[in-house]
Every structure is written in structure tokens, then in C-alpha cells.
N, C-alpha and C positions, 0 to 999 in steps of 0.2 A: 813204478811204484819207489821213490826216492828214500830209505832206509834213516826212518826219523834219529837224528841225533842226542833224544831223550831216552831213548830204548836202553831197557835197564837202569835207569839214574834215576833216585831218590829224588823229591821235586828238590828239597835243597838244595838242589845243583842246578835246578835249571835255569835261573836266574844269570849265573857264570856260562851257562852253556850258548844265554840268547845272545849276552856283549861279547861272546867270541864269535858269534854267526855275525852278527851286524857286522863287525870290525873286518873280515873275510867279504864282504859283500863290493861290489865293483861301486856299487854309487852312495855308500854310508855316509859319504863325506858333501854329496851334493844333495840328499832327499829332499829335506826339509828347506831348501831356498827353493826347489822346483814343485814343488806341495803351496809355499806362500807364491811365488807366480803366479802359479795356475789361479791362484784363488784371486789376485790381484788382474788380471786379465779377466774372468768373468766377472766378479764387479762394475769395469769399465768398458766392459762389450756392451755396443749399442747393438739394439736387434737393426734399424733401418734407420739411415740416417736421413730421410726425407722429417721424419718421423721424431729423431731424435731420441728415440727412448733407451733409457739404461737398465739393463736387468735389475740392476739392484732397486729398480722403482718400481719394477712389476712385481705381481705379486705371485710370482713362480711359485711353487711348491719345491718343501725340502727334496724330496725323491727327486723331482727334475735338477735341482743343484747337484745333489749327492750324482748323477746321472752324467754330469757334464764333466767332473770332477774327475769321473772314471775314466771319463777320454782323456779329457784335455792334460791329464798329470803327465802321462804315457806319454803323447803327444811332443810335451814338454820337456820331457828325459830325451826323446828319440832323438831333439832335434840339437840339444845342448852336450848331447854325450855322446860315445861312441861303444860298439859293440851292446846294441841293445835295437827290439823294434817293438811295436805293435801286436800283442795277439789276436788273432782272432776268435771268436765264438766260442771252438773246441780247444783253445790252449789258455794261460793263463793270464793274465791283461798286459803283463810286460814281460815280452824275452828276452832272455843274456842270450845271442849268439855264438859263442863260444862256450861256455858252459850250461846247460840246462836246468840245473841246481840253484842257479841264483834267479833264474825266471820267479817273477811276483805278482800274486794277487793284490790288487786293489779293494780295499772296501772305505767305504764312507759310511758317515750318517749324522745326523745332526742330533740327535739324542744320547744320551751320554757312553751309552756302550756301542758295540759295534755287532751285526748281525748278519750273517749269511740265511744261505734260501737250507732250506728245509735237510732238502736233498742233503746238505756239506756232511751231514750227520747217518745219513744210513750206510753208506757206502764209500767208497774210495775206488769204485768199477767208473768206468767213464772219463770226466776232463780228472785228471790230479788232483786233491785238493789239499795234502800236506804240501807241506814248504814256506817260501817267502812268502811272509804276508805286510802291506801298508794299509794303515786302519787311521783314517783322518777322520776328527771329527769337527763339525763347525756347526758356526749360530743361524741362525735363519733370517733371512736376509729384512723381518720385516721387525728386526730391531733399528736402534739409531746405526748402529760402526758396528757392521755384524766381520767377523772374523773367524778364523781357522781357529778352534777350541784347543786341538790336542793331534800329534802328528806321532803316531805308535809305528815301532817297526820291528821282528822278529819272526820267529818261527812256528806254526802252528800247523800239527797234524790234524788229519778228519776226524781222531778219538777227540779231540776236545771240544767238538762239536757238538752242543746237546740239542736234540729236536724239541719242538715244542710238545707236552704229556697230547695236548689233542688232534688226535688223528688230519682232525681239517685245518689243524695249524702249519703257516707254509713257514717260519721262521725258524730257525736254528740261532745260539749262543751261545757264547764260550764258556766252557766250565771257570771258576773261581782260579782256579789256582794256573791256566793259560792268561788268563787276561792278566793277571798278577807278573808273571816269571816268564812267560814267553813271547808277551811283547811290550818293548823298551818306548818308556815316552822319552820321543826325539825332543821335543815339541811344547810349549803350554801358553797359551797366548797369558 
């Protein structure tokens, strides 16, 4: 488990720490472009050339669009940069080959915030949950001109995730301070 760069630091220092973490990440200069290109490829994709159905004209759920973004963004990065590969199910979504600390988890949502699985808030065991995060909020395809609404980037620790109070709930959300100071907005539509 990587040591948190925020360990023993006051919340008032978090935003500056996050800015510095973003600056040293090898993808900081292309992350927005790769996300926007991924979004455009989804909007312009056709399911079947015979039917000529564009994804945009179909009634595809936000969860499915999020899953597509989750898979296509790492693909764009791998094909357009060097030193990264897509992660498998037991790894982060994007693996940095030269320094694992730059490996990145991707979260997408058509809602205002970003959510994780309840397990994110339970333990750091298993898949490493602390590290770099890329968070993308997007419009539902049902609106006139759907866009990526916001792209945020930063470092989150597993302790930033708060599980739903209900034991049957499957969701974890981020603490207010983590959202404000650990995920920096790189792009807003």
C-alpha cells in the first residue's frame, strides 16, 4: 500500500499537495484530451453498419456509457502515449509501467458526484484503493447535446471513502474534504 502524501498533513495543505501530485504525474498534460477523445468516439460510434445505429441515438443507460468510458479512456491513453497499459480486474484501471505509484483508477458517473463500491470504504485489503484517481462526470445521452461535464484528477486514500450507512447499501461516496481538496477539476463543460 502506498504511503499517503497527505499523512500527518492538515486539510489546509491538501489542495497544494494535490496540485503538486498532478504536476508530477506523467499524463497530466494529456488526460483531458484523452477523456474528450474517448467521449467523442462513444458518441460517434455505430453499433452495426447495416442498421447504421449510432450509440447516441439509442436508449443506453448511463451505467453502460460509464462502463464504456471506463474501458475506452485507458485504451486511448495506451495507444497515444508510452509507458502505460490497461489494468486487469485485480489491478487499477491504468497501469504505469515505470512507477506503479502513477497507476490510476477511473471513476465515471452521470450524477454530480463520484461513487465507489462499498468495499472501497471497508478495507485497504486486496486491490489497492489509495492512489491516483481520474473522475469523469458526463451528461446522459438522452439530452440534446451530451457532453463530459467535468474531469477531475488527484489522489484519494481508501479512508476518504464513506460507506452507505445501510448494511445492504452497495455504494461509497467521498468525504467533503476529499472532494474539495484531493480531486482537482481539470475541465468543466
